[in-house]
C-alpha positions in Angstrom: -125.0 9.3 -33.4 -127.9 9.2 -35.9 -129.7 12.3 -36.9 -133.4 11.8 -36.7 -136.4 14.1 -37.0 -137.0 13.6 -33.3 -133.5 14.6 -32.4 -133.7 17.7 -34.6 -137.0 18.7 -33.1 -135.7 18.3 -29.6 -132.6 20.4 -30.6 -134.8 23.2 -32.0 -136.9 23.2 -28.8 -133.7 23.2 -26.6 -134.7 19.8 -25.2 -131.8 17.7 -26.3 -128.8 16.6 -24.2 -125.5 18.6 -24.2 -123.9 15.8 -26.2 -126.7 15.9 -28.8 -126.6 19.7 -28.9 -122.8 19.7 -29.6 -123.1 17.0 -32.2 -125.8 18.9 -34.1 -124.0 22.2 -33.7 -121.1 20.8 -35.5 -123.3 19.1 -38.1 -125.2 22.2 -38.9 -122.1 24.3 -39.0 -120.7 22.0 -41.7 -124.1 21.7 -43.4 -126.0 25.0 -42.9 -128.4 24.2 -45.8 -129.7 21.3 -43.7 -130.6 23.6 -40.8 -132.4 26.0 -43.2 -134.8 23.2 -44.0 -136.1 23.3 -40.5 -136.1 27.1 -39.9 -139.2 29.1 -40.8 -139.3 32.8 -40.0 -143.0 32.8 -39.1 -142.4 29.9 -36.7 -139.6 31.9 -35.1 -141.7 35.0 -34.9 -144.7 33.2 -33.5 -142.7 31.3 -30.9 -143.9 32.4 -27.4 -140.3 32.2 -26.2 -139.2 34.8 -28.8 -138.8 38.1 -27.1 -137.9 41.5 -28.7 -134.4 42.7 -28.0 -134.1 45.9 -26.0 -132.8 49.0 -27.8 -129.3 48.9 -26.2 -128.8 45.4 -27.4 -130.0 46.1 -31.0 -127.7 49.2 -31.1 -124.7 47.1 -30.0 -125.5 44.5 -32.6 -125.9 47.1 -35.3 -122.6 48.7 -34.4 -120.8 45.3 -34.5 -122.3 44.5 -37.9 -121.3 47.9 -39.3 -117.7 47.4 -38.0 -117.6 44.0 -39.6 -118.8 45.3 -42.9 -116.3 48.2 -42.9 -113.5 45.8 -42.1 -114.5 43.5 -44.9 -114.4 46.5 -47.4 -110.8 47.3 -46.5 
């Protein structure tokens, strides 16, 4: 499968096929710097589909991050 701008745009808009999504997931996992070329914080924050997380979810995420940090220190 060829990686094209169109494919990446569809991937970022959640409009690609399952096969394309899995292909690009593997590619970006192996080459995270490539994905960063397409990610822009302001675009993410201004996306109408981006919704704030509720406080329970953010607390759970924070606790998970803190546990991970503490495990890595040991």
